[in-house]
DRENPAKE-562280 format. One line per 4 residues: number of its first residue (from 1); their letters; for each residue x, z, y of N, C-alpha, C, CB. Coordinates in Angstrom, 1 decimal. Atoms other than C-alpha are relative to their C-alpha. Glycine has a CB too. Example, Ala and Ser with C-alpha at 12.3 -4.5 7.8 and 13.67 -1.06 7.14 Angstrom:
2
1 = AS = 0.9 0.0 -1.2 12.3 7.8 -4.5 0.9 0.0 1.2 -1.0 1.2 0.0 ~ -0.9 0.0 -1.1 13.7 7.1 -1.1 -0.8 0.8 1.1 0.4 -1.4 0.5
REM end
This chain:
235
1 = MTVV = -0.5 -0.7 -1.2 -81.2 143.6 81.8 -0.3 1.5 -0.1 -0.8 -0.6 1.3 ~ 0.1 -1.4 0.0 -80.6 147.3 82.0 -0.5 0.6 1.3 1.4 0.7 -0.3 ~ 0.5 -0.7 -1.2 -82.5 149.6 84.5 0.7 1.3 0.0 -1.5 0.0 0.0 ~ -0.5 -1.3 -0.2 -80.7 152.6 85.8 -0.7 0.7 1.2 1.6 0.0 0.3
5 = LFDI = 0.8 -0.7 -1.1 -82.9 155.1 87.8 0.9 1.2 0.5 -1.3 0.5 -0.6 ~ -0.8 -1.1 -0.5 -81.3 157.6 90.1 -0.9 1.0 0.8 1.0 -0.5 1.0 ~ 0.4 -1.0 -0.9 -82.5 160.9 91.5 0.9 0.0 1.2 0.0 1.4 -0.7 ~ -0.9 0.0 -1.2 -81.2 161.5 95.0 0.7 1.3 0.2 -0.9 -0.3 1.2
9 = DGTI = -0.6 -1.3 -0.4 -80.7 165.2 95.9 0.7 0.6 -1.1 -1.1 0.9 0.6 ~ -0.8 -0.7 1.0 -77.9 166.8 94.0 0.6 -0.9 -1.0 -0.8 1.0 -0.6 ~ -0.5 1.0 1.0 -77.2 163.6 92.0 0.9 -0.9 0.7 -1.2 -0.7 -0.6 ~ -0.9 0.9 -0.7 -75.9 161.1 94.5 0.1 0.4 1.5 -0.5 -1.4 -0.1
13 = VTKV = 0.0 -0.4 -1.4 -76.6 162.8 97.9 0.0 1.5 0.1 -1.3 -0.6 0.7 ~ 0.0 -1.4 -0.2 -75.9 166.2 99.2 -0.1 0.3 1.5 1.3 0.6 -0.5 ~ 0.1 -0.4 -1.3 -76.6 168.1 102.4 1.4 0.3 0.6 -0.8 1.3 0.2 ~ -1.4 -0.2 -0.6 -73.5 168.0 104.8 -0.1 0.8 1.3 0.6 -1.3 0.2
17 = TSGV = 0.1 -0.8 -1.2 -74.9 169.8 107.8 0.1 1.5 -0.3 -1.3 -0.4 0.8 ~ -0.1 -1.5 0.2 -74.2 173.5 108.2 -1.3 0.7 0.4 1.1 0.6 0.8 ~ 1.3 -0.6 -0.5 -77.7 174.0 109.8 -1.1 -0.4 -0.9 -0.2 -0.4 1.4 ~ 1.2 0.4 0.7 -81.2 173.5 108.7 -0.2 -1.5 0.1 -1.3 0.7 0.5
21 = TGKQ = 0.2 1.5 0.0 -82.3 169.9 107.9 -1.3 -0.2 0.7 0.0 -0.6 -1.4 ~ 1.3 0.4 -0.6 -85.1 168.0 109.6 -1.1 0.2 -1.0 0.1 -1.5 0.4 ~ 1.1 -0.2 1.0 -87.1 168.1 106.4 -0.4 1.4 -0.2 0.5 -0.6 -1.4 ~ 0.3 -1.4 0.1 -86.8 171.8 106.2 -0.8 0.5 1.2 1.3 0.9 -0.1
25 = VAYT = 0.8 -0.3 -1.2 -88.0 172.2 109.8 -1.4 -0.6 -0.1 0.7 -0.5 1.2 ~ 1.3 0.7 0.0 -90.8 169.7 109.2 -1.0 0.7 -0.9 0.2 -1.5 -0.5 ~ 0.9 -0.7 0.9 -92.2 171.5 106.2 -0.6 1.3 0.7 0.7 0.4 -1.3 ~ 0.5 -1.2 -0.6 -92.4 174.8 108.1 -1.0 -0.3 1.1 1.2 0.8 0.6
29 = RVIE = 0.9 0.3 -1.1 -94.0 173.2 111.2 -1.3 -0.6 -0.4 0.7 -0.9 1.0 ~ 1.3 0.7 0.4 -96.5 171.0 109.4 -0.9 0.8 -0.8 0.4 -1.3 -0.7 ~ 0.8 -0.9 0.8 -97.6 173.6 107.0 -0.8 0.9 1.0 0.8 0.9 -0.9 ~ 0.7 -0.8 -1.0 -98.5 175.8 110.0 -1.1 -0.8 0.7 0.9 0.6 1.1
33 = EIYG = 1.0 0.8 -0.7 -100.3 172.9 111.8 -1.2 -0.3 -0.9 0.7 -1.4 0.4 ~ 1.1 0.5 0.8 -102.4 171.8 108.8 -0.7 1.2 -0.7 0.5 -1.0 -1.0 ~ 0.5 -1.1 0.9 -102.8 175.0 106.7 0.0 1.4 0.7 0.8 0.1 -1.3 ~ 0.1 -1.3 -0.8 -102.4 177.7 109.4 0.9 1.1 -0.5 -1.4 0.4 -0.1
37 = IANL = -0.9 -1.1 0.4 -99.6 179.6 107.7 1.4 -0.2 0.6 0.2 0.0 -1.6 ~ -1.3 0.1 -0.7 -96.5 180.3 109.8 1.2 0.5 -0.7 -0.2 0.7 1.4 ~ -1.4 -0.5 0.5 -92.8 180.7 109.0 0.2 -0.1 -1.4 0.1 1.5 0.5 ~ -0.3 0.2 1.4 -92.8 179.4 105.5 1.2 -1.0 -0.1 -1.2 -0.6 -0.8
41 = DYMM = -1.2 0.8 0.2 -89.3 178.1 104.6 0.1 -0.3 -1.5 1.2 0.8 0.5 ~ 0.0 0.4 1.4 -89.1 176.1 101.4 1.3 0.5 -0.7 -0.2 -1.5 -0.2 ~ -1.2 -0.5 0.6 -85.6 177.4 100.8 -0.2 1.4 -0.6 1.2 0.0 0.9 ~ 0.3 -1.3 0.6 -87.2 180.8 99.9 -0.6 -0.2 -1.4 -1.0 0.7 0.9
45 = FPIF = 0.6 0.3 1.3 -88.7 179.1 96.8 0.9 -0.7 -1.0 -1.3 -0.8 0.3 ~ -0.8 0.8 1.0 -87.3 177.7 93.5 -0.4 -1.5 0.0 -0.2 0.6 -1.4 ~ 0.5 1.4 -0.2 -87.7 174.1 94.7 0.8 -1.1 -0.8 0.0 -0.3 1.4 ~ -0.9 1.0 0.5 -84.8 172.4 92.9 -0.6 -0.7 -1.3 1.3 0.6 -0.3
49 = GLTD = 0.6 0.8 1.1 -86.1 169.6 90.6 -1.4 -0.3 0.2 0.2 0.8 -1.3 ~ 1.4 0.3 -0.3 -89.5 169.6 92.2 -0.2 -1.2 0.8 -0.7 1.2 0.6 ~ 0.3 1.1 -0.9 -91.2 166.7 94.0 -0.5 0.6 1.3 -1.1 -0.9 -0.7 ~ 0.5 -0.5 -1.3 -92.3 166.9 97.6 -1.4 0.6 -0.1 0.1 -1.2 1.0
53 = QGIL = 1.4 -0.5 0.2 -95.9 167.3 96.5 0.1 1.4 -0.7 -0.8 -1.0 -0.7 ~ -0.1 -1.2 0.8 -94.8 169.9 94.0 0.5 1.2 0.8 1.0 -0.2 -1.1 ~ -0.5 -1.0 -0.9 -92.9 171.9 96.7 -1.2 0.5 0.9 1.1 -0.5 0.9 ~ 1.1 -0.4 -0.8 -96.0 171.9 98.9 -1.0 0.9 -0.8 -0.8 -1.2 0.5
57 = YLML = 0.9 -0.8 0.8 -98.2 173.2 96.1 0.6 1.3 -0.4 -0.4 -0.8 -1.3 ~ -0.6 -1.2 0.3 -95.7 175.8 95.1 0.0 1.0 1.1 1.5 -0.2 -0.4 ~ 0.0 -0.9 -1.2 -95.4 177.2 98.6 -1.4 0.5 0.3 0.5 -0.7 1.2 ~ 1.4 -0.4 -0.4 -99.2 177.3 99.3 -0.7 0.8 -1.1 -0.8 -1.3 0.4
61 = RAQG = 0.5 -0.8 1.1 -100.2 178.5 95.9 0.4 1.5 0.1 0.3 -0.5 -1.4 ~ -0.6 -1.3 -0.1 -97.9 181.5 96.5 -0.7 0.8 1.1 1.5 -0.1 0.3 ~ 0.7 -0.6 -1.1 -100.0 182.2 99.7 -1.5 0.1 -0.4 0.1 -0.8 1.3 ~ 1.4 -0.1 0.5 -103.3 182.1 97.6 -0.9 -1.1 0.5 -0.5 1.2 0.6
65 = IDDA = 0.8 1.1 -0.4 -104.4 178.7 98.9 -0.5 -0.8 -1.3 0.8 -1.0 0.9 ~ 0.6 0.7 1.1 -106.7 176.8 96.5 0.5 -1.4 0.0 -1.6 0.0 0.1 ~ -0.5 1.4 0.1 -105.6 173.5 95.1 -0.8 -1.1 0.7 0.1 -0.4 -1.5 ~ 0.9 0.9 -0.7 -108.6 171.7 96.5 0.3 0.0 1.5 -1.4 0.3 -0.2
69 = VIAS = -0.4 -0.1 -1.4 -107.6 172.9 100.0 1.3 -0.7 0.2 0.0 1.4 0.5 ~ -1.3 0.6 -0.1 -104.0 171.8 99.5 -0.2 -1.5 -0.1 1.0 0.5 -1.1 ~ 0.2 1.4 0.1 -105.1 168.4 98.3 -0.7 -0.7 1.2 -0.8 -0.3 -1.3 ~ 0.7 0.5 -1.1 -107.4 167.9 101.2 0.9 -0.4 1.2 -1.1 0.9 0.5
73 = GQAE = -0.9 0.3 -1.2 -104.5 168.0 103.7 1.3 -0.7 -0.4 0.3 1.3 0.6 ~ -1.2 0.5 0.5 -101.9 166.4 101.5 0.5 -1.3 0.6 -0.1 -0.2 -1.5 ~ -0.4 1.3 -0.6 -101.9 162.9 102.9 0.5 0.1 1.4 -1.2 -1.0 -0.1 ~ -0.4 -0.3 -1.4 -101.8 164.1 106.5 1.3 0.8 0.0 -1.1 0.7 0.7
77 = FARR = -1.2 -0.7 0.1 -99.1 166.5 105.5 1.2 -0.9 -0.1 0.0 1.1 -1.1 ~ -1.1 1.0 0.2 -96.9 163.7 104.2 0.3 -0.8 1.2 -0.3 -0.9 -1.2 ~ -0.2 0.8 -1.2 -97.4 161.6 107.3 0.7 0.8 1.1 -1.3 -0.5 0.5 ~ -0.6 -0.8 -1.1 -96.5 164.4 109.7 1.4 0.5 -0.4 -0.9 1.2 0.3
81 = VVAC = -1.4 -0.4 0.4 -93.5 165.6 107.7 1.0 -1.1 0.3 0.0 0.4 -1.5 ~ -0.9 1.2 -0.3 -92.0 162.1 107.9 0.3 -0.1 1.5 -0.6 -1.3 -0.6 ~ -0.1 0.1 -1.4 -92.7 161.9 111.6 0.9 1.1 0.6 -1.4 -0.1 0.7 ~ -0.7 -1.2 -0.5 -91.3 165.4 112.3 1.5 -0.1 -0.4 -0.6 1.3 -0.6
85 = NDAF = -1.4 0.1 0.4 -88.1 164.7 110.3 0.7 -1.1 0.8 0.0 -0.4 -1.5 ~ -0.5 1.1 -0.8 -87.6 161.4 112.2 0.3 0.5 1.4 -0.9 -1.2 0.0 ~ -0.2 -0.5 -1.3 -88.0 163.2 115.5 1.2 1.0 0.1 -1.3 0.7 0.5 ~ -1.1 -1.0 0.1 -85.6 166.0 114.5 1.3 -0.7 -0.1 -0.2 0.9 -1.2
89 = ARGC = -1.2 0.7 0.3 -83.0 163.5 113.4 0.6 -0.8 1.2 -0.2 -1.0 -1.1 ~ -0.5 0.8 -1.2 -82.8 161.6 116.7 1.0 0.9 0.8 -1.2 -0.4 0.9 ~ -1.0 -0.7 -0.7 -79.6 162.7 118.4 0.6 1.2 -0.7 -0.6 0.5 1.3 ~ -0.5 -1.1 0.8 -78.9 165.1 115.6 1.3 -0.4 -0.8 -1.1 0.5 -1.0
93 = ETQY = -1.1 0.4 0.8 -75.7 165.3 113.6 -0.4 -0.5 -1.4 0.9 1.3 -0.2 ~ 0.4 0.5 1.3 -75.6 163.6 110.2 -0.3 1.2 -0.9 1.2 -0.8 -0.6 ~ 0.5 -1.1 0.8 -77.5 165.7 107.7 0.4 -0.1 -1.5 -1.4 0.2 0.1 ~ -0.3 0.3 1.5 -76.6 164.0 104.3 1.2 -0.9 -0.2 -1.3 -0.6 -0.6
97 = GALP = -1.2 0.9 0.3 -73.6 162.4 102.7 -0.1 -0.3 -1.5 1.3 0.7 0.4 ~ -0.1 0.4 1.5 -72.8 160.8 99.3 0.9 1.0 -0.7 0.6 -1.4 -0.1 ~ -0.8 -0.9 0.9 -71.5 163.0 96.5 1.2 -0.8 -0.5 -0.9 0.5 -1.2 ~ -1.2 0.7 0.5 -68.0 162.1 95.1 -0.4 -0.8 -1.2 1.1 1.0 -0.3
101 = GAYD = 0.2 0.9 1.1 -68.1 159.1 92.8 -1.3 -0.8 0.1 0.0 0.8 -1.2 ~ 1.3 0.6 0.0 -71.6 158.1 93.7 0.1 -1.5 0.5 -1.0 0.7 1.0 ~ -0.1 1.4 -0.5 -70.7 155.0 95.8 0.7 -0.9 -1.0 0.8 0.0 1.4 ~ -0.8 0.8 0.9 -68.1 153.8 93.3 -0.8 -0.4 -1.2 1.3 0.7 -0.4
105 = LLRL = 0.8 0.3 1.2 -70.5 154.1 90.4 -1.1 -1.0 0.3 -0.7 1.3 -0.5 ~ 1.0 0.9 -0.4 -73.3 152.3 92.2 0.6 -1.4 0.2 -0.7 0.4 1.3 ~ -0.6 1.3 -0.2 -70.9 149.5 93.2 0.3 -0.6 -1.3 1.3 0.2 0.9 ~ -0.3 0.5 1.3 -69.8 149.1 89.6 -1.2 -0.5 -0.7 0.8 1.0 -0.8
109 = LKRE = 1.2 0.4 0.7 -73.3 149.0 88.3 -0.6 -1.3 0.7 -1.0 1.1 0.1 ~ 0.5 1.2 -0.7 -74.3 146.5 91.0 0.8 -1.3 -0.4 0.1 0.2 1.5 ~ -0.8 1.1 0.4 -71.4 144.3 90.0 -0.4 -0.5 -1.4 1.5 0.4 0.0 ~ 0.4 0.4 1.4 -72.7 144.3 86.4 -1.4 -0.6 0.0 0.1 1.1 -0.9
113 = AVTL = 1.4 0.6 -0.1 -76.1 143.0 87.6 -1.0 1.0 -0.6 -0.1 -1.3 -0.6 ~ 1.0 -1.0 0.5 -77.8 146.2 86.5 -1.1 0.2 1.1 0.7 1.4 -0.3 ~ 1.1 -0.3 -0.9 -81.2 146.9 88.1 0.1 1.4 0.4 -1.4 -0.3 -0.6 ~ -0.1 -1.4 -0.5 -80.8 150.0 90.3 -1.3 0.3 0.7 1.2 0.1 0.9
117 = ALAT = 1.3 -0.4 -0.6 -83.9 151.9 91.3 0.0 1.5 0.1 -1.2 -0.5 -0.8 ~ 0.0 -1.4 -0.3 -84.9 155.4 92.4 -1.1 0.7 -0.9 -0.3 0.2 1.4 ~ 1.0 -0.9 0.6 -86.8 158.2 90.6 0.2 1.3 0.7 0.1 0.1 -1.6 ~ -0.2 -1.2 -0.8 -87.0 160.8 93.3 -1.2 0.6 0.4 0.8 -0.5 1.3
121 = GNYE = 1.2 -0.8 -0.5 -89.4 163.5 94.3 -0.2 -0.1 1.5 0.1 1.4 -0.4 ~ 0.1 0.1 -1.5 -88.8 162.7 98.0 -1.1 -1.0 0.3 1.3 -0.4 0.6 ~ 0.9 1.0 -0.5 -91.6 160.9 99.9 0.9 -1.2 0.3 -0.8 0.5 1.3 ~ -0.9 1.2 -0.1 -90.3 157.3 100.2 0.7 -0.1 1.3 -0.9 -1.3 -0.2
125 = SLAR = -0.7 0.1 -1.3 -89.5 157.4 103.9 1.1 1.0 0.1 -1.0 0.2 1.1 ~ -1.1 -1.0 0.0 -87.5 160.6 103.4 1.1 -0.4 -0.9 -0.6 1.4 -0.4 ~ -1.0 0.4 0.9 -85.7 159.2 100.5 0.9 -1.1 0.6 -0.7 -0.6 -1.3 ~ -0.7 1.1 -0.6 -84.7 156.1 102.4 0.9 0.6 1.2 -0.9 -1.1 0.5
129 = FKLA = -0.8 -0.6 -1.1 -83.6 158.3 105.4 1.3 0.7 -0.6 -0.9 1.1 0.7 ~ -1.2 -0.7 0.5 -81.3 160.4 103.2 1.0 -1.0 -0.5 -0.5 0.9 -1.2 ~ -0.9 1.0 0.5 -79.8 157.3 101.5 0.7 -0.7 1.1 -0.8 -1.0 -0.9 ~ -0.6 0.7 -1.1 -79.2 155.6 104.8 1.1 0.9 0.7 -1.1 -0.3 1.1
133 = EAGL = -1.0 -0.9 -0.6 -77.4 158.7 106.2 1.2 0.1 -0.9 -0.6 1.4 0.2 ~ -1.1 -0.1 0.9 -75.3 158.8 103.0 0.7 -1.4 -0.3 -0.5 0.5 -1.3 ~ -0.6 1.3 0.2 -74.5 155.0 103.2 -0.3 -0.6 -1.4 1.5 0.1 0.1 ~ 0.3 0.5 1.3 -76.2 154.2 99.9 -1.3 -0.8 -0.1 -0.1 1.2 -1.0
137 = EAFF = 1.3 0.7 0.0 -79.5 152.6 100.9 0.0 -1.4 -0.6 -0.6 0.0 1.4 ~ 0.0 1.5 0.3 -78.4 149.0 100.3 0.0 -0.2 -1.5 1.2 -0.6 0.6 ~ -0.1 0.2 1.5 -78.0 149.6 96.5 -1.4 0.0 -0.6 0.8 1.1 -0.6 ~ 1.3 -0.2 0.6 -81.7 150.3 96.0 -1.1 -0.8 0.7 -0.4 1.5 -0.1
141 = SGGG = 1.1 0.7 -0.6 -84.9 148.3 96.5 -1.3 0.6 -0.3 0.0 -1.4 -0.6 ~ 1.3 -0.6 0.3 -87.6 150.3 94.9 0.1 1.1 -1.0 -1.0 -1.0 -0.6 ~ 0.0 -1.1 1.0 -88.6 152.8 92.2 -1.2 0.9 0.1 1.2 0.8 0.1 ~ 1.1 -1.0 -0.1 -90.8 155.9 92.0 0.4 1.1 1.0 -0.2 0.6 -1.4
145 = FGEA = -0.2 -1.0 -1.1 -91.2 158.3 94.9 -1.0 1.1 0.0 -0.1 -0.8 1.4 ~ 0.8 -1.2 0.0 -92.8 161.6 95.8 -1.5 -0.2 0.1 0.4 0.9 1.1 ~ 1.5 0.3 -0.1 -96.2 159.9 96.6 -0.6 -0.2 -1.3 -0.2 -1.2 0.8 ~ 0.6 0.4 1.3 -96.6 159.1 92.9 -0.6 1.2 -0.8 1.0 -0.6 -0.8
149 = GIAR = 0.6 -1.2 0.7 -97.5 162.7 91.8 0.7 1.3 0.3 0.2 -0.3 -1.5 ~ -0.5 -1.4 -0.1 -96.9 166.4 91.7 1.1 0.3 -0.9 -1.1 1.0 -0.2 ~ -1.0 -0.3 1.0 -94.9 166.5 88.5 1.0 -1.1 0.0 -0.7 0.1 -1.4 ~ -1.0 0.9 0.0 -91.6 164.8 88.1 -0.2 -1.1 -1.0 1.4 0.6 -0.2
153 = EEIV = 0.2 1.0 1.1 -92.6 163.0 84.9 -0.9 -1.2 0.6 -0.7 0.6 -1.2 ~ 0.8 1.1 -0.6 -95.2 161.1 87.0 0.8 -0.9 0.9 -1.1 0.7 0.9 ~ -0.9 0.9 -0.8 -92.5 159.9 89.4 0.8 -0.9 -0.9 1.0 0.9 0.8 ~ -0.8 0.8 0.9 -90.3 158.7 86.5 -0.9 -1.1 -0.6 0.6 0.9 -1.1
157 = REAV = 0.9 1.0 0.6 -93.3 157.0 84.9 -0.3 -1.2 1.0 -1.4 0.7 -0.4 ~ 0.2 1.1 -1.0 -94.0 155.1 88.1 1.2 -0.8 0.2 -0.5 0.7 1.4 ~ -1.2 0.7 -0.2 -90.4 154.2 88.5 0.2 -1.0 -1.2 1.2 0.9 0.1 ~ -0.1 0.8 1.2 -90.3 152.8 84.9 -1.0 -1.2 0.1 -0.2 0.8 -1.3
161 = RRTR = 1.1 1.0 -0.1 -93.6 150.9 85.5 0.4 -1.1 1.0 -1.3 0.6 0.4 ~ -0.3 0.9 -1.1 -92.3 149.3 88.7 1.3 -0.9 -0.3 0.2 0.7 1.3 ~ -1.3 0.6 0.2 -88.8 148.3 87.4 0.2 -0.7 -1.3 1.0 1.0 0.3 ~ -0.3 0.5 1.3 -89.0 147.6 83.7 -0.8 -1.3 -0.2 -0.4 1.0 -1.1
165 = SSAV = 0.7 1.3 0.2 -89.8 144.0 82.9 -0.6 -0.2 -1.4 1.0 -1.1 0.3 ~ 0.6 0.1 1.4 -90.5 144.5 79.2 0.2 1.4 -0.7 0.6 -1.1 -0.8 ~ -0.1 -1.3 0.7 -91.0 147.4 76.8 1.3 0.3 -0.7 -1.2 0.1 -1.0 ~ -1.3 -0.2 0.7 -87.7 146.8 75.1 1.2 0.0 1.0 0.2 -1.2 -0.9
169 = EPVV = -1.1 -0.1 -0.9 -85.6 146.8 78.3 0.5 1.4 0.1 -0.5 -0.6 1.4 ~ -0.5 -1.3 0.0 -83.3 149.8 78.2 -0.1 0.6 1.4 1.4 0.1 -0.5 ~ 0.1 -0.7 -1.3 -83.8 152.4 81.0 0.8 1.3 -0.2 -1.5 0.3 0.5 ~ -0.8 -1.3 0.0 -81.4 155.3 81.8 -0.3 0.7 1.4 1.5 -0.2 -0.2
173 = LLGD = 0.2 -0.7 -1.3 -82.2 158.0 84.4 1.2 0.9 0.2 -1.3 0.9 -0.1 ~ -1.1 -0.9 -0.4 -79.4 159.9 86.2 -0.7 1.1 0.9 1.2 -0.7 0.7 ~ 0.5 -1.1 -0.8 -80.4 163.4 87.5 0.9 1.2 -0.1 -1.4 0.3 -0.4 ~ -0.9 -1.2 -0.1 -79.1 166.9 88.2 -0.8 1.2 -0.4 0.6 0.1 1.3
177 = TPND = 0.8 -1.2 0.3 -81.9 169.2 87.0 -0.6 -0.1 -1.4 -1.1 0.2 1.1 ~ 0.7 0.0 1.2 -83.6 170.2 83.8 -1.3 -0.8 0.1 -0.4 1.4 -0.5 ~ 1.2 0.8 -0.2 -86.8 168.6 85.3 0.2 -1.5 -0.2 -0.6 0.3 1.3 ~ -0.4 1.5 0.2 -85.0 165.2 85.4 0.1 -0.3 -1.5 1.3 -0.3 0.7
181 = INAA = -0.2 0.3 1.4 -84.0 165.5 81.8 -1.4 0.0 -0.8 0.9 1.1 -0.6 ~ 1.3 -0.1 0.7 -87.5 166.6 80.6 -0.9 -1.2 0.4 -0.7 1.3 0.4 ~ 0.8 1.1 -0.4 -89.2 163.9 82.7 0.4 -1.3 -0.7 0.1 -0.2 1.5 ~ -0.5 1.2 0.7 -87.0 161.2 81.1 -0.4 0.1 -1.4 1.6 0.0 0.1
185 = HQNG = 0.4 -0.2 1.4 -87.7 162.6 77.6 -1.5 -0.3 -0.1 0.3 1.4 -0.5 ~ 1.5 0.2 0.1 -91.5 162.6 78.3 -0.4 -1.4 0.2 -0.7 0.9 1.1 ~ 0.3 1.4 -0.2 -91.3 159.0 79.3 0.8 -0.9 -1.0 0.4 -0.5 1.4 ~ -0.6 0.8 1.1 -89.2 157.9 76.3 1.2 -0.7 0.4 -1.0 -0.9 -0.6
189 = IACI = -1.2 0.6 -0.4 -86.1 157.0 78.2 1.2 0.9 -0.1 -0.1 -0.6 1.5 ~ -1.2 -0.8 0.1 -82.5 158.1 78.1 0.3 0.7 1.4 1.2 -0.8 -0.4 ~ -0.3 -0.7 -1.2 -81.0 160.6 80.6 1.5 0.4 0.0 -0.9 1.2 0.2 ~ -1.4 -0.6 -0.3 -77.5 161.4 82.0 -0.2 1.0 1.1 1.0 -1.1 0.3
193 = AVAT = 0.1 -1.0 -1.0 -77.2 164.6 83.9 1.3 0.3 0.6 -0.7 1.3 -0.6 ~ -1.2 -0.4 -0.7 -74.6 165.7 86.4 -0.2 1.4 0.6 0.4 -1.0 1.1 ~ 0.0 -1.4 -0.4 -73.8 169.3 87.3 0.4 0.1 1.5 0.8 0.9 -0.9 ~ -0.4 0.0 -1.4 -73.5 168.6 91.0 -1.1 0.6 0.9 0.2 -1.5 0.5
197 = GRFS = 1.0 -0.6 -0.8 -76.7 170.3 92.1 0.0 1.5 -0.2 -1.4 -0.5 -0.4 ~ 0.1 -1.5 0.1 -78.0 173.9 91.5 0.1 0.5 -1.4 -1.2 0.5 0.6 ~ 0.0 -0.4 1.4 -77.7 173.9 87.7 1.4 -0.3 -0.6 -1.1 -0.8 -0.8 ~ -1.3 0.1 0.6 -74.5 174.4 85.7 -0.1 -1.0 -1.2 0.5 1.3 -0.5
201 = RQEL = -0.1 1.0 1.1 -73.3 172.0 83.0 -0.6 0.6 -1.3 1.5 -0.4 -0.3 ~ 0.5 -0.6 1.2 -74.2 174.5 80.3 -1.6 0.1 0.1 0.5 1.4 -0.1 ~ 1.5 0.0 -0.2 -77.8 174.9 81.7 -0.6 -1.4 -0.3 -0.4 0.5 1.4 ~ 0.5 1.4 0.2 -78.2 171.1 81.6 0.2 -0.4 -1.5 0.8 -1.0 0.9
205 = IACA = -0.3 0.3 1.4 -76.6 170.8 78.1 -1.2 0.6 -0.9 1.3 0.5 -0.5 ~ 1.0 -0.7 0.7 -79.3 173.2 76.9 -1.3 -0.8 -0.1 -0.3 1.4 0.5 ~ 1.2 0.9 -0.1 -82.0 170.6 77.9 0.3 -1.4 -0.6 -0.5 0.0 1.4 ~ -0.3 1.4 0.3 -80.2 167.4 77.0 0.0 -0.3 -1.5 1.4 -0.4 0.5
209 = YSED = -0.1 0.4 1.4 -80.2 165.5 73.7 1.4 0.2 -0.6 -0.5 -1.4 -0.2 ~ -1.4 0.0 0.5 -76.4 165.5 73.5 0.9 0.5 1.2 0.4 -1.4 -0.4 ~ -1.0 -0.5 -1.0 -73.5 167.3 75.3 0.6 -1.2 0.7 1.0 0.8 -0.7 ~ -0.7 1.1 -0.6 -72.1 163.8 75.9 -0.8 -0.6 1.2 0.1 -1.1 -1.1
213 = DVFP = 0.9 0.5 -1.1 -75.1 163.1 78.3 0.1 0.8 1.2 -1.4 0.0 -0.5 ~ -0.1 -0.9 -1.2 -74.0 165.8 80.8 1.5 -0.1 0.5 -0.4 1.4 -0.4 ~ -1.3 0.1 -0.6 -71.1 165.3 83.2 0.2 1.0 1.1 0.3 -1.5 0.6 ~ -0.2 -0.9 -1.1 -69.5 167.7 85.7 -0.4 -0.6 1.3 1.4 0.6 0.0
217 = DLTD = 0.3 0.7 -1.2 -69.9 165.1 88.4 0.1 -1.5 -0.3 1.0 0.4 1.2 ~ 0.0 1.4 0.2 -69.7 161.3 88.9 1.4 -0.6 0.3 -1.0 -0.7 0.9 ~ -1.3 0.5 -0.4 -66.0 161.0 89.7 0.7 -0.8 -1.0 0.9 1.2 0.4 ~ -0.5 0.8 1.1 -65.1 159.7 86.3 -1.0 -1.2 -0.2 0.3 0.8 -1.3
221 = TQAV = 1.1 1.1 0.1 -67.1 156.5 86.9 0.1 -0.8 -1.3 0.2 -0.9 1.2 ~ -0.1 0.8 1.2 -65.7 154.7 83.9 -0.7 0.7 -1.2 1.4 -0.4 -0.3 ~ 0.6 -0.8 1.0 -66.8 157.5 81.6 -1.5 0.0 0.1 0.5 1.5 0.0 ~ 1.5 0.1 -0.2 -70.3 157.5 83.1 -0.5 -1.4 -0.4 -0.4 0.3 1.5
225 = MNRI = 0.3 1.4 0.3 -70.4 153.7 82.8 -0.1 -0.2 -1.5 1.0 -1.0 0.6 ~ -0.1 0.1 1.5 -69.4 153.9 79.1 -1.2 0.7 -0.6 1.3 0.6 -0.5 ~ 1.1 -0.7 0.6 -72.1 156.5 78.4 -1.3 -0.8 0.3 -0.1 1.4 0.6 ~ 1.1 0.8 -0.3 -74.7 154.3 80.1 -0.1 -1.2 -1.0 0.0 -0.6 1.5
229 = HTLC = 0.0 1.2 1.0 -73.7 151.3 77.9 -0.3 0.5 -1.4 1.4 -0.6 0.0 ~ 0.3 -0.5 1.3 -73.8 153.5 74.8 -1.5 0.3 -0.2 0.8 1.3 -0.3 ~ 1.4 -0.3 0.0 -77.3 154.8 75.6 -0.9 -1.2 0.0 -0.4 0.9 1.2 ~ 0.8 1.3 0.0 -78.6 151.3 76.3 0.1 -0.7 -1.3 0.6 -0.9 1.1
233 = CTE = -0.1 0.7 1.3 -77.3 150.0 73.0 -0.8 0.8 -1.1 1.5 0.0 -0.4 ~ 0.7 -0.7 1.0 -79.1 152.8 71.1 -1.4 0.2 0.3 0.6 1.4 -0.1 ~ 1.5 -0.1 -0.2 -82.5 152.6 72.8 -0.8 -0.9 -0.9 -0.2 -0.3 1.5
REM end
């Protein structure tokens, strides 16, 4: 059985609202509530490819906050961010949608009885919220989430541990950032990248093992399927 792990943001899901998201509002509010720093917007920071914990540390370290202080409030921060996002979303317009080709690719993989799982830096509840809004939640049952660590390689390691039934079972990760590619390499698994996020195809090719592992998007589902099959045969 093949395992295919998916990042969420910029890989299969994108922001569709023209305004701020509930998650963005939640980070600003909860950082002020717990750490006493007002008006911090995570979009002011280079967050793409980071985990939810990694974003928190990046923002607060920039304000001179010690790691021990950040860690002491981390669990409560995660709880309140999820609650704040849920409250914001009630009665709000849809914030997230599926990227072109994502639904068709997932449907084809499901038909082939591939194990589909997540390797996302989002806290699990936020991940499932985004997938539900994008109409993709039913494809996934588990994986690795933002609670598993600060670094993305920790998230991927947890996803592999939870989903791989044996050491020889092939695993492929789909992501949209250099951090996804590097995290896959550090865990000894294959990676396919898509230039549907904040990084260009050339930037992703510079990190990938092969130019064939980087696609402009997921719309050529058969080409992506073929590459998954090739990588699984060579693992």
